C-alpha positions in Angstrom: -5.5 -2.2 4.8 -8.5 -0.8 3.3 -8.9 -0.6 -0.6 -10.2 2.2 -2.1 -14.0 0.1 -2.7 -13.8 -0.3 1.3 -13.7 3.4 1.9 -16.2 6.4 1.8 -15.0 9.3 -0.1 -17.8 11.1 -1.9 -19.2 14.0 0.3 -22.5 12.6 -0.7 -21.7 9.3 0.8 -21.4 10.8 4.0 -24.1 13.1 3.8 -26.3 10.3 3.4 -25.2 8.4 6.5 -25.6 11.2 8.5 -28.9 11.7 7.0 -30.4 8.2 7.2 -28.2 6.5 9.5 -28.1 5.3 12.8 -25.4 6.1 15.5 -23.9 4.6 18.6 -21.8 7.1 20.9 -19.1 6.4 23.3 -17.0 8.3 25.4 -14.9 9.9 22.3 -15.9 7.9 19.5 -19.2 7.5 17.6 -20.2 5.1 14.9 -22.6 5.7 12.4 -24.1 3.1 10.0 -26.6 3.5 7.2 -27.5 1.6 4.5 -24.7 0.9 1.5 -25.7 1.6 -2.7 -22.9 -0.5 -3.5 -23.5 -3.8 -1.9 -20.3 -3.8 0.1 -19.6 -2.4 3.6 -17.5 0.7 3.4 -15.8 2.8 5.9 -15.2 6.3 6.5 -13.0 8.1 9.4 -13.5 11.7 10.5 -11.2 13.8 12.9 -12.1 17.0 12.9 -9.0 19.8 13.8 -11.3 21.5 16.2 -10.9 17.9 18.4 -7.3 16.8 17.3 -5.3 20.1 16.2 -2.0 18.6 15.3 -1.9 16.7 11.7 0.2 14.1 12.9 -1.8 13.1 15.6 -5.3 13.3 13.6 -3.3 11.1 10.9 -2.5 8.6 13.8 -5.9 8.3 15.1 -6.9 7.5 11.5 -4.2 4.9 11.3 -5.2 3.3 14.4 -8.8 3.1 14.0 -8.2 1.5 9.6 -6.3 -0.8 11.4 -8.9 -1.6 13.6 -11.5 -2.1 10.9 -9.1 -4.4 8.9 -8.6 -6.5 11.6 -12.3 -6.8 12.5 -13.6 -6.3 8.6 -15.0 -9.9 8.2 -17.1 -9.1 11.5 -19.3 -6.4 10.3 -22.7 -7.0 8.1 -22.5 -6.3 3.9 -23.9 -3.9 2.3 -23.5 -0.8 5.0 -21.6 2.8 4.8 -20.1 3.2 8.4 -18.5 6.7 9.9 -16.4 6.3 12.7 -16.1 10.0 14.1 -14.2 11.2 16.8 -16.0 13.8 19.1 -13.5 14.3 22.1 -9.8 13.6 22.6 -9.1 10.1 22.1 -6.6 8.5 24.3 -3.2 7.4 23.1 -2.9 3.8 23.7 -4.1 1.3 21.6 -6.3 -1.0 23.8 -8.0 1.8 24.9 -8.7 2.4 21.4 -9.9 -1.1 20.6 -12.2 -1.0 23.6 -13.7 2.2 22.6 -14.0 0.7 19.1 -15.7 -2.5 20.3 -18.0 -0.7 22.9 -19.7 1.6 20.2 -19.9 -1.2 17.5 -21.4 -3.6 20.3 -24.0 -0.9 21.5 -24.8 -0.1 17.9 -25.8 -3.7 17.9 -27.7 -3.8 20.6 -30.1 -0.8 19.4 -30.5 -2.7 16.4 
């Protein structure tokens, strides 16, 4: 699980990453990365109501993405703020979610 200092929570932090960060877009997931202000890597997850209507499903995808982030945390470089945003209906299986997660990370690494 991500601790509070490892999470993006303030609107200003999200806005800064959206405005000044780079992005990699996959089939249903977008990863945005911007410079961090606190010297450590922090993460935010955005699952809009318009994309996933039921709260139970939004919470499920957030939990699955948080689990992947926690598992892969040591592979992210220090000092960045990262936002994972769902922009289309996500798959149901963890294997498909992990494949998309790794794909957008790799795509962003290739373009950096």
